[in-house]
N, C-alpha and C positions, 0 to 999 in steps of 0.2 A: 504494500500500500504506500503510495506517495502522497504528497501534499494535495495535489489536485483530486486524487481519488478520495481522500478524506473529506474535502470540501463538497465533492459531489454526493458522497454518502450522507453528510449532514444536511445538505439542502434538498436532496431529491429522493433518497432511498431509505432514510431512517424512519421506521414506523414506531410511534411512541404511544405507550399506555401509561407512562409516568415520566418524570423528569430525570430518571436515573441515568440513561445513556448519555445525554449531553452533559450532565453534571459530572459523570465519571471522566469523560474526555477532557472537559475543562479543568478538572482537578489535576489530571495527569500533566496537562500542558503547564499549569501553574507551578507544579513541583519539578519541572525540568524533564518530564517524560516518563518518570517512574516513581512509584510510591508503594509502601507496604499496605496491606489490607487495613491495618489499624489506622494509618494516616488517612486513607481514603474514607474510612468509616467516620472519622472525626470531621472531615470535610462535609460529608453528607449531613451529619448532625447539625453543623452550623447553618445549613439551609432548611432544616426541618422546623417550620414555624409552629407546627402542632406540639413539638417537644418543648419549644420555648414557652408557649402558652401553658402547657401542662406544668412546667416547673414554676412559672409565675404563680399559678394557682396553689401549688404545693407550698411555696414560700409564704403565701398569705395565710394559709391555714396552719402551717407548722413548718419551720421553726421560728418564724418572726414573732408570733404572739408569745411563745415560750420565753425567748431571749429578752423580749421587751418587758415581760413581767418580772424578770430577774434584773432589770436595769442594765443589761449588757449592751443593748442597741437602742437607737431612736429611729422613729419612722415619721417622715413628713411627706404625705402624699405617696408618690412612688419612690422617694429618696430614702434609702436605708443607710444608717451610719452607726459606727461604734460610739458608745456613750463616752468612752475615753477619747478625747480629742487629739492629744499629742502623745506620741510614743517614740522612744529612742530607737535607733537601729537595733540595739541589743534586745530591747523589749519586744520589738516586732519579731525578731528571729526566735526568741523563746516561745512566744505565742504560737507562731507557725509550726515550730517543732513539736509542741505538745498536741496541737490540733492534728498534725499528720500522724503522730503516734496513736492518738485515739481512733482515727480513721482506720489505720492498719490493724489495730487490735480488734476492732469491730468486724472488719472484713475477714480476718483470720478465724474469728469465732463463728461467723454466720455464712461465709462463702458468698458465691455469686447469687445465692437465693435472695439477698437483700434487694436485688433489682428485678425479681420475678415479675412484679406488676408492670414493668416496662418491656417485658419480653413476650408479651401475649401474642404478638404478631409473628413470632418465629415459626409458628405452625398455624397459619391463618385458617379460619373456618371458611369453607366454600360459601359463596354468597347465597346459593339456594338453601343450604342447610341453616345458615345464619338467619335468613328470612323466615324459614319454617319454624324454628324454635322461638323467635321473637313474636311471630304472629300467634302462635299457640299459647303464649304467656298471657294473652289478653292485655298486653301493654303494661304489665305490672311486674315489679320485683317479686320473686318467689318467696323472699324472706320477710321484707317489711311492707310490701304492697305498694311502694311508691310508684308513681306513673312517670312517664317521660317529661311531663310538665313540671315535676318536682325536681328531678335530677336525671342525668343520662342513664340509659339502660344498657347493660353489657351482657353478652353471652359468655357464661362461665363454664369451665370444665369442672364437673362435680368432683371427680378424682383428678387432681392437678396433673398436668403433663409432666412436671418434674418428678412425679411419683409413678409414672407409667400410664397415666390416663390418656385415652384415645379420643380423637376428634370424631366422635360418632354421636348420632342422635341421642342414644340412651345415656350418654355421659355429659349432656349439655343442659343448662338451665339459665334462666334470665335473672340477673341480679342488678340492682342499681349500682352506680359507681361507688357509693359509700359502703354498701354491704360487701361488694366485691373486693374493695381494697382492705376492708377489715378482716375478711376471711383469710385464715392462714393456709399456706400450701400443705400443712399437715392435716387439714380438715377435709374429710370426704363426705360431709353431710349433704344429702339431697333435700332441697326445700320444695321440690315440685309438688308434693302432696299437700303442702301448706298453702299453695297458691289460692288466694281468694277463699280461704277456709273459714273466714269469719261467718258466723251464723247471721242469716237475715231474719229479723224478728217476725216477719209476716210469711216466711216460707215454711210450708208444711213438710218439706223434705230435708231441712237443714238440721244437722247436729243432733241435739238431745231429743228433738221431736220424733225421730224414728229409731233412736238407739235401741229401745226395747222390742222393736219389730224386726230387727235385722236377722235374716235367716242364714246368710253366708256373705263372704266378702273376698275380694282379691285386690290387694294393694290400693288402687284408687277408686274402686267402686264397691257398692254393697247391693244386696237384693233383699226385698221385703215382699210379703204377700199383699196383693191389691186389696184395699178395704171394700171395694165394690167389684168383686171378680166377675168376669164375663163367663168363665168356666172354672171348675175346681182346679186349683193349682196355678191360677193366674198370678205371675210374679212381675215385679217391677225391678229393673236394674238401674241404679241411681249413682251418679258420681258423688264422692264425698265432698268435692269442691262445689261451691254454688256457681253454677253456670247455666245460662238460660235454656239452651236446647241442644239437640244432637249436633248441630252445625258448629257450636262453640266448644264442644268437647275436644280435648287434645287427642293426638294419635295414641298416646299411652292409655288414656281413659277408654277410647274406643276398643283398643286391643284387649284391655282387661275386661271390658264388658262382653266382648265376643267370647273370651275364655270362660267367663262365668255363665254365659248363655249355654255353652256346650256342656258344662258341668250340670247345670239345672236340667237340660234336655235329657241327659243320660239318667240322672237321678229320678226324674218324674216318670220316664218311660219304664224304668226298672220297677218302680213302686206301683205303677198302674198300667197293666197290660192292655187296658181299653183305649189308651191314648194311641192314636194313629197318625197324628199330624200336629203341627204347631203354626201359629201366626206370630210373627215378630213385627212390631210396629212402633213408630214414634209419631208424636204430634208436635209440630214445630210452628208455633204462631197461633194466635186466637182464631183466625179463619180456618185453621186446620184442626181445631177442636182442643187445643192445649188450654188447660185451666190452671195448672200449677206450673209456674215458669221457673222450674228447676228441672234440668234435663232428666228424662227417664225413658227407659225402653220397656215396652210391654212384651212379655213372653206368655202366650196364651195356648195352653194345651187344647187339642181338638180330638173329638171322639166321633166315630161313625154314628150318624143320626142325631148329633146335638142340635142341628137345624135341618129343616126339610131339604134344602138344596144349598150346599156350600159353594157352588160354582161361583167364581169371581173373587172369593176370599177377601183380601183387603180392599178390593174395589167397592165394598159395601160402604165406604166412607161417603160415596155419592150413591145413595140407594137406587136411583133410577138407572145407574150404570152397572149394577152388580150382575144382572142377568145377561149373559152373552154366551154364544157357542162359537167355538173355533170352526171356521169354514175353510174349505179348500182341500 
């Protein structure tokens, strides 16, 4: 590659998805044509405005307030200064030496893990997976319930990557920036089941209201007998989390509900040999007949002769449309 070839590449052939390529070339030119990876990384850091803003925010929250409280520093607007206005050369050297000693002692004790919260992008979450997890969170932190209007939401690895956690759907949850930064990389707690778990006073399917009616459960869902059964053995499968309907259930909740339905189907069929079929249905929205706005799935056992003509099944939601015969 000669000079003209490089100019042609820069102006006509370079395809950019970020500023990385021209920034790397510019950095190499400024360093005389060669640099170590570390020198280049420091050059990239100097251009990363998001990092600058991040550390501005960190400084405002801590350590500036802490040191100001101890009368070590003063702050006037954006100007930060030592409370001691004049230091001799020897005093400066002693302060710097002690600070450097404290830094190295801390790094020796804790290792690179002290920067874990800034290394989250070392194994980026694919956009489609990131969107899926964020969407299914209902726009809330799984731990404290904060929304994006209160503080930024982040997709967190339940089992930290530094401990072998994988970037897969089952290992991801949404936490707000505060909860995510507070969480230790030694913590493997999943808060997904707590998402929106607060009881809604008017909801008949929340918390204590159905506690004594629970027949079985799997992780995120429970099942109870319907108070007004269509047939004997009519069950409702209900997410523990308060969520409006089937469409707002997470993939995990739907998966657990499917598993529970399979268990109930086998159990009911074994207990009652007269059962020859099942209807599985959900009502989503008032116009679809939903009366309790906490998602629930109906599992209705069917027996030969329980109605005169069962043809059409769930089509009975529109009575005039239930009777039909397949033609052709």
